[in-house]
Structures are given as structure tokens and as C-alpha cells.
C-alpha atoms as an extended CHARMM CRD file, in Angstrom:
* protein
*
       248  EXT
         1         1  MET       CA              5.0940000000      -12.5140000000       14.2320000000  PROA      1               0.0000000000
         2         2  LEU       CA              5.6080000000       -8.8500000000       12.5240000000  PROA      2               0.0000000000
         3         3  GLU       CA              2.6430000000       -7.2990000000       13.8160000000  PROA      3               0.0000000000
         4         4  THR       CA              1.6130000000       -8.4700000000       17.8650000000  PROA      4               0.0000000000
         5         5  GLN       CA             -0.9550000000       -6.1110000000       19.0840000000  PROA      5               0.0000000000
         6         6  THR       CA             -4.0320000000       -7.5900000000       17.2630000000  PROA      6               0.0000000000
         7         7  GLY       CA             -5.0500000000      -10.2190000000       15.0220000000  PROA      7               0.0000000000
         8         8  LYS       CA             -7.5590000000       -9.1380000000       13.4820000000  PROA      8               0.0000000000
         9         9  LYS       CA             -5.9160000000       -7.0000000000       10.8310000000  PROA      9               0.0000000000
        10        10  ARG       CA             -7.1420000000       -7.1570000000        7.0010000000  PROA      10              0.0000000000
        11        11  LEU       CA             -5.0580000000       -5.7770000000        4.4150000000  PROA      11              0.0000000000
        12        12  LEU       CA             -5.0120000000       -6.1320000000        0.8250000000  PROA      12              0.0000000000
        13        13  LEU       CA             -1.8600000000       -3.6390000000       -0.2270000000  PROA      13              0.0000000000
        14        14  ILE       CA             -1.4790000000       -3.6880000000       -3.9110000000  PROA      14              0.0000000000
        15        15  SER       CA              1.6190000000       -2.3960000000       -5.9810000000  PROA      15              0.0000000000
        16        16  ASN       CA             -0.4520000000       -0.9780000000       -8.7750000000  PROA      16              0.0000000000
        17        17  SER       CA             -3.6250000000       -0.5560000000       -9.7270000000  PROA      17              0.0000000000
        18        18  THR       CA             -3.4090000000       -1.3180000000      -13.5370000000  PROA      18              0.0000000000
        19        19  LEU       CA             -1.2120000000       -4.2980000000      -15.0780000000  PROA      19              0.0000000000
        20        20  HSD       CA              0.2330000000       -3.6950000000      -18.6820000000  PROA      20              0.0000000000
        21        21  GLY       CA             -2.3720000000       -5.3870000000      -20.4920000000  PROA      21              0.0000000000
        22        22  SER       CA             -4.9880000000       -5.7730000000      -18.4550000000  PROA      22              0.0000000000
        23        23  GLY       CA             -7.6020000000       -2.7180000000      -17.1000000000  PROA      23              0.0000000000
        24        24  TYR       CA             -8.3560000000       -1.2110000000      -14.1880000000  PROA      24              0.0000000000
        25        25  LEU       CA             -7.4200000000       -3.5960000000      -11.3280000000  PROA      25              0.0000000000
        26        26  ASP       CA             -7.6530000000       -6.5660000000      -13.6810000000  PROA      26              0.0000000000
        27        27  HSD       CA             -5.5780000000       -8.4820000000      -12.2240000000  PROA      27              0.0000000000
        28        28  ALA       CA             -5.8570000000       -8.1690000000       -8.4720000000  PROA      28              0.0000000000
        29        29  GLU       CA             -9.5020000000       -9.2990000000       -9.1430000000  PROA      29              0.0000000000
        30        30  LEU       CA             -9.1460000000      -12.7990000000       -7.6200000000  PROA      30              0.0000000000
        31        31  GLU       CA             -7.6080000000      -11.3200000000       -4.7240000000  PROA      31              0.0000000000
        32        32  LEU       CA            -10.3390000000       -8.7970000000       -4.2070000000  PROA      32              0.0000000000
        33        33  ARG       CA            -12.9990000000      -11.3710000000       -4.4110000000  PROA      33              0.0000000000
        34        34  ASP       CA            -11.6580000000      -13.4500000000       -1.7730000000  PROA      34              0.0000000000
        35        35  ALA       CA            -10.8940000000      -10.5300000000        0.8210000000  PROA      35              0.0000000000
        36        36  LEU       CA            -14.1990000000       -8.3860000000        0.3030000000  PROA      36              0.0000000000
        37        37  GLY       CA            -16.4690000000      -11.7900000000       -0.1570000000  PROA      37              0.0000000000
        38        38  ALA       CA            -19.6200000000      -11.3930000000        1.7190000000  PROA      38              0.0000000000
        39        39  ILE       CA            -19.1400000000       -7.6960000000        2.3740000000  PROA      39              0.0000000000
        40        40  GLU       CA            -21.8410000000       -5.2010000000        0.2180000000  PROA      40              0.0000000000
        41        41  ARG       CA            -20.2850000000       -2.1030000000        0.5700000000  PROA      41              0.0000000000
        42        42  VAL       CA            -16.7770000000       -0.4640000000       -0.1860000000  PROA      42              0.0000000000
        43        43  LEU       CA            -15.7190000000        3.1390000000        0.7600000000  PROA      43              0.0000000000
        44        44  PHE       CA            -13.2580000000        4.6850000000       -1.7310000000  PROA      44              0.0000000000
        45        45  VAL       CA            -10.6240000000        7.7160000000       -0.2600000000  PROA      45              0.0000000000
        46        46  PRO       CA            -10.3850000000        9.4450000000       -4.0180000000  PROA      46              0.0000000000
        47        47  PHE       CA             -7.7110000000       12.0440000000       -2.6870000000  PROA      47              0.0000000000
        48        48  ALA       CA             -4.3760000000       10.8280000000       -4.3190000000  PROA      48              0.0000000000
        49        49  LEU       CA             -5.4070000000       12.4630000000       -8.0440000000  PROA      49              0.0000000000
        50        50  HSD       CA             -6.9580000000       15.9280000000       -8.1840000000  PROA      50              0.0000000000
        51        51  ASP       CA            -10.4430000000       14.7040000000      -10.4110000000  PROA      51              0.0000000000
        52        52  CYS       CA            -11.7800000000       12.7470000000       -7.0100000000  PROA      52              0.0000000000
        53        53  ASP       CA            -15.3490000000       12.5400000000       -8.9980000000  PROA      53              0.0000000000
        54        54  GLY       CA            -13.8310000000       11.2780000000      -12.4380000000  PROA      54              0.0000000000
        55        55  TYR       CA            -11.6600000000        8.5650000000      -10.0900000000  PROA      55              0.0000000000
        56        56  THR       CA            -14.7100000000        7.7720000000       -7.8810000000  PROA      56              0.0000000000
        57        57  LYS       CA            -16.5070000000        7.1720000000      -11.0470000000  PROA      57              0.0000000000
        58        58  GLN       CA            -13.8740000000        4.5650000000      -12.1860000000  PROA      58              0.0000000000
        59        59  ALA       CA            -13.6900000000        2.7240000000       -9.2720000000  PROA      59              0.0000000000
        60        60  ARG       CA            -17.6490000000        2.5120000000       -8.6660000000  PROA      60              0.0000000000
        61        61  GLU       CA            -17.8650000000        1.1060000000      -11.8860000000  PROA      61              0.0000000000
        62        62  ARG       CA            -15.0230000000       -1.4750000000      -11.1940000000  PROA      62              0.0000000000
        63        63  PHE       CA            -16.6740000000       -2.4380000000       -8.4350000000  PROA      63              0.0000000000
        64        64  GLU       CA            -19.7120000000       -2.8200000000       -9.3860000000  PROA      64              0.0000000000
        65        65  ALA       CA            -18.5200000000       -5.3400000000      -12.1920000000  PROA      65              0.0000000000
        66        66  LEU       CA            -17.1820000000       -7.4050000000       -9.0300000000  PROA      66              0.0000000000
        67        67  ASN       CA            -20.6380000000       -6.7900000000       -7.5880000000  PROA      67              0.0000000000
        68        68  TYR       CA            -19.9260000000       -4.5910000000       -4.9260000000  PROA      68              0.0000000000
        69        69  ALA       CA            -21.1680000000       -1.0730000000       -4.3920000000  PROA      69              0.0000000000
        70        70  LEU       CA            -19.0940000000        1.8600000000       -3.4360000000  PROA      70              0.0000000000
        71        71  ASP       CA            -19.4270000000        4.8070000000       -1.9310000000  PROA      71              0.0000000000
        72        72  SER       CA            -16.5180000000        7.5920000000       -1.8400000000  PROA      72              0.0000000000
        73        73  VAL       CA            -15.2110000000        9.6350000000        1.4760000000  PROA      73              0.0000000000
        74        74  HSD       CA            -15.6270000000       13.1670000000       -0.5030000000  PROA      74              0.0000000000
        75        75  GLU       CA            -19.1300000000       12.5530000000       -1.4360000000  PROA      75              0.0000000000
        76        76  ALA       CA            -20.3160000000       11.7460000000        2.4100000000  PROA      76              0.0000000000
        77        77  ALA       CA            -21.1690000000       14.9060000000        4.5910000000  PROA      77              0.0000000000
        78        78  ASN       CA            -18.8670000000       13.6990000000        7.2070000000  PROA      78              0.0000000000
        79        79  PRO       CA            -15.9920000000       12.1160000000        6.3980000000  PROA      79              0.0000000000
        80        80  THR       CA            -15.2030000000       10.3570000000        9.6560000000  PROA      80              0.0000000000
        81        81  ILE       CA            -18.4570000000        8.7770000000       10.2560000000  PROA      81              0.0000000000
        82        82  ALA       CA            -18.4960000000        7.1760000000        6.6970000000  PROA      82              0.0000000000
        83        83  VAL       CA            -15.0500000000        5.6290000000        7.7950000000  PROA      83              0.0000000000
        84        84  GLU       CA            -16.5860000000        4.6950000000       11.0970000000  PROA      84              0.0000000000
        85        85  ASN       CA            -19.0910000000        3.0120000000        9.5430000000  PROA      85              0.0000000000
        86        86  ALA       CA            -17.9280000000        1.4760000000        6.5690000000  PROA      86              0.0000000000
        87        87  GLU       CA            -17.8710000000       -2.5540000000        5.9190000000  PROA      87              0.0000000000
        88        88  ALA       CA            -14.5130000000       -2.0840000000        3.5150000000  PROA      88              0.0000000000
        89        89  ILE       CA            -12.0540000000        0.9940000000        2.9390000000  PROA      89              0.0000000000
        90        90  PHE       CA            -10.1760000000        1.1250000000       -0.5110000000  PROA      90              0.0000000000
        91        91  ILE       CA             -7.3500000000        3.8590000000       -1.0800000000  PROA      91              0.0000000000
        92        92  GLY       CA             -6.5550000000        4.4280000000       -4.4490000000  PROA      92              0.0000000000
        93        93  GLY       CA             -3.4660000000        5.4370000000       -5.8520000000  PROA      93              0.0000000000
        94        94  GLY       CA             -1.7410000000        8.8730000000       -7.1000000000  PROA      94              0.0000000000
        95        95  ASN       CA              0.4800000000       11.0730000000       -5.7930000000  PROA      95              0.0000000000
        96        96  THR       CA              1.4000000000       10.0900000000       -2.1360000000  PROA      96              0.0000000000
        97        97  PHE       CA              2.0360000000       13.3900000000       -1.1670000000  PROA      97              0.0000000000
        98        98  ARG       CA             -1.6950000000       14.9010000000       -2.2840000000  PROA      98              0.0000000000
        99        99  LEU       CA             -3.2930000000       11.6870000000       -0.5320000000  PROA      99              0.0000000000
       100       100  LEU       CA             -1.5830000000       12.3250000000        3.0210000000  PROA      100             0.0000000000
       101       101  ASP       CA             -2.5360000000       16.0930000000        2.7620000000  PROA      101             0.0000000000
       102       102  ASN       CA             -5.7120000000       15.0190000000        2.8000000000  PROA      102             0.0000000000
       103       103  LEU       CA             -5.6920000000       12.5160000000        5.3660000000  PROA      103             0.0000000000
       104       104  TYR       CA             -4.3410000000       15.2080000000        7.7250000000  PROA      104             0.0000000000
       105       105  ARG       CA             -7.2650000000       18.0110000000        6.7560000000  PROA      105             0.0000000000
       106       106  LEU       CA            -10.1930000000       16.1640000000        7.3930000000  PROA      106             0.0000000000
       107       107  ASP       CA             -8.5040000000       14.3200000000       10.1970000000  PROA      107             0.0000000000
       108       108  LEU       CA             -9.1420000000       10.5430000000        8.9760000000  PROA      108             0.0000000000
       109       109  LEU       CA             -5.4900000000        8.5110000000        9.8910000000  PROA      109             0.0000000000
       110       110  LEU       CA             -6.7300000000        8.1170000000       13.3970000000  PROA      110             0.0000000000
       111       111  PRO       CA            -10.4310000000        7.0510000000       12.5820000000  PROA      111             0.0000000000
       112       112  ILE       CA             -9.0070000000        4.6750000000        9.9930000000  PROA      112             0.0000000000
       113       113  ARG       CA             -5.9150000000        3.4960000000       12.1950000000  PROA      113             0.0000000000
       114       114  GLN       CA             -8.5260000000        2.6110000000       15.0550000000  PROA      114             0.0000000000
       115       115  ARG       CA            -11.1650000000        0.7770000000       12.4520000000  PROA      115             0.0000000000
       116       116  VAL       CA             -8.2240000000       -1.3480000000       10.4760000000  PROA      116             0.0000000000
       117       117  ALA       CA             -7.2980000000       -2.3700000000       14.3560000000  PROA      117             0.0000000000
       118       118  ALA       CA            -10.2330000000       -3.4610000000       15.2090000000  PROA      118             0.0000000000
       119       119  GLY       CA            -10.7230000000       -5.6530000000       11.8150000000  PROA      119             0.0000000000
       120       120  LEU       CA            -11.9610000000       -3.3930000000        8.9840000000  PROA      120             0.0000000000
       121       121  LEU       CA            -10.5880000000       -4.3920000000        5.0200000000  PROA      121             0.0000000000
       122       122  TYR       CA             -8.3490000000       -2.3930000000        4.2430000000  PROA      122             0.0000000000
       123       123  ILE       CA             -7.2970000000       -1.9890000000        0.4910000000  PROA      123             0.0000000000
       124       124  GLY       CA             -4.8620000000        0.1200000000       -0.7190000000  PROA      124             0.0000000000
       125       125  SER       CA             -2.7930000000        0.1860000000       -4.0930000000  PROA      125             0.0000000000
       126       126  SER       CA             -0.2990000000        2.3000000000       -5.3450000000  PROA      126             0.0000000000
       127       127  ALA       CA             -0.4890000000        5.5470000000       -2.9990000000  PROA      127             0.0000000000
       128       128  GLY       CA             -2.8710000000        3.6110000000       -0.6520000000  PROA      128             0.0000000000
       129       129  ALA       CA             -0.1540000000        0.7190000000       -0.0520000000  PROA      129             0.0000000000
       130       130  VAL       CA              2.6270000000        3.5040000000        0.5230000000  PROA      130             0.0000000000
       131       131  VAL       CA              0.6340000000        5.2020000000        3.0010000000  PROA      131             0.0000000000
       132       132  ALA       CA             -0.0940000000        2.2580000000        5.2150000000  PROA      132             0.0000000000
       133       133  ALA       CA              3.4730000000        2.1070000000        5.9110000000  PROA      133             0.0000000000
       134       134  PRO       CA              4.5540000000        3.9800000000        8.6290000000  PROA      134             0.0000000000
       135       135  THR       CA              6.0420000000        6.7810000000        7.2330000000  PROA      135             0.0000000000
       136       136  LEU       CA              5.2760000000        8.2700000000        3.2600000000  PROA      136             0.0000000000
       137       137  GLN       CA              9.9150000000        8.4660000000        3.0420000000  PROA      137             0.0000000000
       138       138  THR       CA              9.8060000000        5.5560000000        0.2330000000  PROA      138             0.0000000000
       139       139  THR       CA              7.5070000000        6.5570000000       -2.1990000000  PROA      139             0.0000000000
       140       140  ASN       CA              8.1860000000        7.6470000000       -5.5860000000  PROA      140             0.0000000000
       141       141  ASP       CA              6.3910000000       10.5560000000       -5.5980000000  PROA      141             0.0000000000
       142       142  MET       CA              6.8810000000       14.4390000000       -6.2550000000  PROA      142             0.0000000000
       143       143  PRO       CA              5.9090000000       16.6960000000       -3.3610000000  PROA      143             0.0000000000
       144       144  ILE       CA              3.3260000000       18.3130000000       -5.2250000000  PROA      144             0.0000000000
       145       145  VAL       CA              2.0010000000       19.4890000000       -1.6940000000  PROA      145             0.0000000000
       146       146  GLN       CA              3.3280000000       19.9510000000        1.6530000000  PROA      146             0.0000000000
       147       147  PRO       CA              1.8030000000       17.8690000000        4.4200000000  PROA      147             0.0000000000
       148       148  PRO       CA              2.0890000000       18.1140000000        7.9910000000  PROA      148             0.0000000000
       149       149  SER       CA              4.0410000000       15.1280000000        9.0650000000  PROA      149             0.0000000000
       150       150  PHE       CA              5.5010000000       12.4100000000        6.6110000000  PROA      150             0.0000000000
       151       151  GLU       CA              4.0270000000       10.0230000000        9.1520000000  PROA      151             0.0000000000
       152       152  ALA       CA              1.2160000000        8.0000000000        7.3140000000  PROA      152             0.0000000000
       153       153  LEU       CA             -0.7250000000        5.0240000000        8.5900000000  PROA      153             0.0000000000
       154       154  GLY       CA              1.3090000000        2.4340000000       10.3240000000  PROA      154             0.0000000000
       155       155  LEU       CA             -0.5590000000       -0.5430000000        9.7040000000  PROA      155             0.0000000000
       156       156  VAL       CA              2.6290000000       -2.3130000000        8.4560000000  PROA      156             0.0000000000
       157       157  PRO       CA              5.5460000000       -2.1370000000       10.2310000000  PROA      157             0.0000000000
       158       158  PHE       CA              7.9220000000       -1.4030000000        7.4950000000  PROA      158             0.0000000000
       159       159  GLN       CA              8.1430000000        0.9210000000        4.6660000000  PROA      159             0.0000000000
       160       160  ILE       CA              6.6540000000        0.2500000000        1.0030000000  PROA      160             0.0000000000
       161       161  ASN       CA              8.0040000000        1.0690000000       -2.1400000000  PROA      161             0.0000000000
       162       162  ALA       CA              5.5460000000        0.3010000000       -5.0750000000  PROA      162             0.0000000000
       163       163  HSD       CA              6.2950000000        0.1470000000       -8.4280000000  PROA      163             0.0000000000
       164       164  TYR       CA              9.2020000000       -0.7420000000       -7.6790000000  PROA      164             0.0000000000
       165       165  LEU       CA             11.9660000000       -1.3420000000      -10.6060000000  PROA      165             0.0000000000
       166       166  ASP       CA             14.8790000000       -3.0510000000      -11.5410000000  PROA      166             0.0000000000
       167       167  PRO       CA             17.9990000000       -1.0670000000      -13.3780000000  PROA      167             0.0000000000
       168       168  ASP       CA             17.7100000000       -1.8050000000      -16.6340000000  PROA      168             0.0000000000
       169       169  PRO       CA             21.6330000000       -2.8480000000      -17.6410000000  PROA      169             0.0000000000
       170       170  THR       CA             20.8880000000       -1.6900000000      -21.1060000000  PROA      170             0.0000000000
       171       171  SER       CA             19.6710000000        2.1170000000      -20.1950000000  PROA      171             0.0000000000
       172       172  THR       CA             22.2630000000        5.1100000000      -20.7950000000  PROA      172             0.0000000000
       173       173  HSD       CA             20.4930000000        6.5700000000      -17.6600000000  PROA      173             0.0000000000
       174       174  MET       CA             23.3030000000        8.0370000000      -15.0660000000  PROA      174             0.0000000000
       175       175  GLY       CA             20.9110000000        8.7040000000      -11.9680000000  PROA      175             0.0000000000
       176       176  GLU       CA             20.1930000000        6.3140000000       -9.1150000000  PROA      176             0.0000000000
       177       177  THR       CA             18.1950000000        3.6720000000       -9.4610000000  PROA      177             0.0000000000
       178       178  ARG       CA             15.3620000000        2.4490000000       -7.3970000000  PROA      178             0.0000000000
       179       179  GLU       CA             17.8290000000        0.1960000000       -4.9610000000  PROA      179             0.0000000000
       180       180  VAL       CA             20.2550000000        2.7360000000       -4.3540000000  PROA      180             0.0000000000
       181       181  ARG       CA             18.0520000000        5.1100000000       -3.3110000000  PROA      181             0.0000000000
       182       182  ILE       CA             16.1400000000        3.0070000000       -1.0370000000  PROA      182             0.0000000000
       183       183  ASN       CA             19.7420000000        2.0070000000        0.7620000000  PROA      183             0.0000000000
       184       184  GLN       CA             20.2540000000        5.4150000000        0.7900000000  PROA      184             0.0000000000
       185       185  PHE       CA             16.8790000000        5.6730000000        3.1110000000  PROA      185             0.0000000000
       186       186  LEU       CA             18.3280000000        2.6430000000        5.3340000000  PROA      186             0.0000000000
       187       187  GLU       CA             21.6070000000        5.0080000000        5.8290000000  PROA      187             0.0000000000
       188       188  ASP       CA             19.6420000000        7.0730000000        7.8870000000  PROA      188             0.0000000000
       189       189  ASN       CA             16.7940000000        5.0220000000        9.0280000000  PROA      189             0.0000000000
       190       190  ASP       CA             16.3440000000        1.3970000000       10.4370000000  PROA      190             0.0000000000
       191       191  ILE       CA             13.2570000000       -0.0340000000        9.1450000000  PROA      191             0.0000000000
       192       192  PRO       CA             13.0860000000       -2.3580000000        6.6370000000  PROA      192             0.0000000000
       193       193  VAL       CA             11.6340000000       -1.3840000000        2.9730000000  PROA      193             0.0000000000
       194       194  VAL       CA              9.3230000000       -4.1050000000        1.0810000000  PROA      194             0.0000000000
       195       195  GLY       CA             10.1240000000       -3.0750000000       -2.6530000000  PROA      195             0.0000000000
       196       196  LEU       CA              6.5120000000       -4.4870000000       -4.3960000000  PROA      196             0.0000000000
       197       197  ARG       CA              7.0870000000       -4.5390000000       -8.5660000000  PROA      197             0.0000000000
       198       198  GLU       CA              3.9720000000       -4.0330000000      -10.5090000000  PROA      198             0.0000000000
       199       199  GLY       CA              1.5230000000       -7.2410000000      -10.3380000000  PROA      199             0.0000000000
       200       200  CYS       CA              2.9180000000       -7.6740000000       -6.7020000000  PROA      200             0.0000000000
       201       201  MET       CA              0.5080000000       -7.5910000000       -3.4470000000  PROA      201             0.0000000000
       202       202  LEU       CA              0.6560000000       -8.2740000000       -0.1300000000  PROA      202             0.0000000000
       203       203  ARG       CA             -2.0870000000       -9.9530000000        1.8430000000  PROA      203             0.0000000000
       204       204  VAL       CA             -2.4870000000       -9.4090000000        5.8020000000  PROA      204             0.0000000000
       205       205  GLU       CA             -4.6860000000      -11.9900000000        8.1630000000  PROA      205             0.0000000000
       206       206  GLN       CA             -4.4570000000      -12.7920000000       11.0110000000  PROA      206             0.0000000000
       207       207  ASP       CA             -0.9420000000      -11.8400000000       11.4680000000  PROA      207             0.0000000000
       208       208  ILE       CA              0.3990000000      -13.6290000000        8.8830000000  PROA      208             0.0000000000
       209       209  TYR       CA              2.0490000000      -11.5990000000        5.7900000000  PROA      209             0.0000000000
       210       210  THR       CA              1.9700000000      -13.2050000000        2.6370000000  PROA      210             0.0000000000
       211       211  LEU       CA              2.9150000000      -11.9200000000       -0.7810000000  PROA      211             0.0000000000
       212       212  ARG       CA              0.5350000000      -12.4870000000       -3.4960000000  PROA      212             0.0000000000
       213       213  GLY       CA              0.3650000000      -11.8500000000       -6.7590000000  PROA      213             0.0000000000
       214       214  ARG       CA              2.8170000000      -13.0170000000      -10.1230000000  PROA      214             0.0000000000
       215       215  THR       CA              6.3530000000      -11.2630000000       -9.2690000000  PROA      215             0.0000000000
       216       216  ASN       CA              8.4410000000      -11.2520000000       -6.6630000000  PROA      216             0.0000000000
       217       217  ALA       CA              8.9800000000       -8.4720000000       -3.8680000000  PROA      217             0.0000000000
       218       218  ARG       CA             12.5680000000       -7.3360000000       -3.3060000000  PROA      218             0.0000000000
       219       219  ILE       CA             13.0040000000       -6.9610000000        0.4330000000  PROA      219             0.0000000000
       220       220  PHE       CA             16.0390000000       -4.6030000000        2.3000000000  PROA      220             0.0000000000
       221       221  ARG       CA             17.0850000000       -4.2060000000        5.6380000000  PROA      221             0.0000000000
       222       222  ARG       CA             19.9500000000       -2.3590000000        7.1670000000  PROA      222             0.0000000000
       223       223  GLY       CA             23.0580000000       -3.9490000000        6.9010000000  PROA      223             0.0000000000
       224       224  PHE       CA             21.5410000000       -6.9440000000        5.1570000000  PROA      224             0.0000000000
       225       225  ASP       CA             21.6460000000       -7.2530000000        1.0890000000  PROA      225             0.0000000000
       226       226  PRO       CA             18.3220000000       -7.2950000000       -0.3120000000  PROA      226             0.0000000000
       227       227  ILE       CA             16.4510000000      -10.5120000000       -0.9190000000  PROA      227             0.0000000000
       228       228  GLU       CA             13.7630000000      -12.0480000000       -3.3350000000  PROA      228             0.0000000000
       229       229  LEU       CA             10.7160000000      -12.8040000000       -2.2850000000  PROA      229             0.0000000000
       230       230  GLU       CA              8.6280000000      -15.1290000000       -4.4120000000  PROA      230             0.0000000000
       231       231  PRO       CA              4.3470000000      -15.4650000000       -4.2510000000  PROA      231             0.0000000000
       232       232  GLY       CA              3.2230000000      -17.4600000000       -1.4850000000  PROA      232             0.0000000000
       233       233  SER       CA              6.2450000000      -16.6660000000        0.8500000000  PROA      233             0.0000000000
       234       234  THR       CA              5.4970000000      -15.4240000000        3.8410000000  PROA      234             0.0000000000
       235       235  LEU       CA              7.4680000000      -12.2790000000        5.9440000000  PROA      235             0.0000000000
       236       236  GLU       CA              7.3590000000      -14.9210000000        8.6080000000  PROA      236             0.0000000000
       237       237  GLY       CA             11.1280000000      -14.0630000000       10.3550000000  PROA      237             0.0000000000
       238       238  LEU       CA             12.2680000000      -12.1040000000        7.5210000000  PROA      238             0.0000000000
       239       239  PHE       CA             12.9800000000       -8.9450000000        9.8740000000  PROA      239             0.0000000000
       240       240  GLU       CA             14.8440000000      -11.0180000000       12.3530000000  PROA      240             0.0000000000
       241       241  ASN       CA             18.6490000000      -10.8840000000       12.5730000000  PROA      241             0.0000000000
       242       242  THR       CA             19.2980000000      -14.0210000000       10.1770000000  PROA      242             0.0000000000
       243       243  PRO       CA             22.6670000000      -14.6860000000        8.6650000000  PROA      243             0.0000000000
       244       244  SER       CA             24.0460000000      -12.5640000000        5.7820000000  PROA      244             0.0000000000
       245       245  ARG       CA             26.3080000000      -10.3830000000        4.3650000000  PROA      245             0.0000000000
       246       246  ALA       CA             26.3000000000       -6.2380000000        4.9930000000  PROA      246             0.0000000000
       247       247  VAL       CA             25.7050000000       -4.4770000000        2.8270000000  PROA      247             0.0000000000
       248       248  ASN       CA             28.6200000000       -2.3280000000        1.6360000000  PROA      248             0.0000000000
């Protein structure tokens, strides 16, 4: 198993909040309904965007359309108690550095880790998915603020790159591709990276990591060629030392 500390962990990590041609979280609606089930209220963490009120309004309208009430942690008198009393938590997308900085500022990392370890459903989209990893070192975002540390929630034993993009063979852009940058990360860090393309999401139930959605994920490991993982596949055994050609 990828994670052996507890079988209670429940996660839904969504690469992107909005998919081209659809509205906010429309592409994840079936997974959201299935994961939330009989839960009645969701605690929202809007700190990845500057306008927390506007972001909460958008999220509240979407979850209410699914028949779930939504409270925002930024409206709570005591954010820690709000996390401790939550039925489920949803961390939205935006700038990952701003998000993590606010989680540190309010001392919310440990309470979230503890509640998720005890079985609280964690939903994260984009930046909210990235901070579920051990660090935010594989984010795509500019460091518009400086959090106390790159260390994030560590809810999964691998790094996440949301909105993963394949190289465009017709582009004249001469900068590094996403794959090149992830391989640069692996030169100095020996931890796998899961590239979640838009339309892709990762579901964790009972220590089983399953790819959901409509697009493949791309898995990067130091010393191995990247591999493609199709929707419906699990990550079980994926990070063991199975035969593969080394990355040059």
C-alpha cells in the first residue's frame, strides 16, 4: 500500500476547478456527490484567492446546487474549532503560496492533518490538491507571498503537479516544458510526482489511490521513464522499484 498509517483517510484531489466547456466543478459533480454522500455541510477554505467573500459565494452556490450547505473558514470566529467540527473540508484553487501562507498564519495545518487522519473527507481542487502533497515544490504558481516553509499537509506520499500540460509540438516557445521542470525537481528530490492533467482527479478510500475523471495522469519517478496512468487505474505498487529504463 502507498499509505499504511491509517485506512480512514478519504481524499478527492481534483486537478482543476473548471474544465473547458463547462462551469465551476461541473466535471467533478459525480465524484463530489459520491464522496460526500450523506454529509450535510462542507467547510470551505478560500485562502488561495484574495477575494475570500466572492470566492465563498461562488463555492456556496455550487455546493448548494448539489444540496450541500457550505460554511467558510474565513467567516468563523475560531478557524481551528471550525476545522475540528467540520463534516468535510474543501480547499479551493488559486495561488498555492498564498494558500499555504494563510494555513500557517492561522495554524491550520496540524488540525487539518489530524482530522483527515481520523477520517474527515478532504476535497482539494488545483492549489487545494497541491497542498495535500508533502510540499508545494511542484506547484506552477508564482511565489507572490513567502510562507514560513514549503512543507504542506502531507496527506499523500507523493508530490502533485496540477494542470499538467504536455509539450505542444507546434509551439515555438523555447522555455522549459512541464516535464523538464518536474525532472529538474527529481534531480534534487527523490519523491515521485503525479502530474494531473485537467479533467483528472485522484480518489483515496481505504488506502486505495484511484485515478478518476476523463484524462490520464503522468507519473514521474527519479531514475525511471514517466508513465501514463488511465482513469480507473490504481497507484498500488506504482512506486516500487519495478523494471524500467532510467531517465537520461
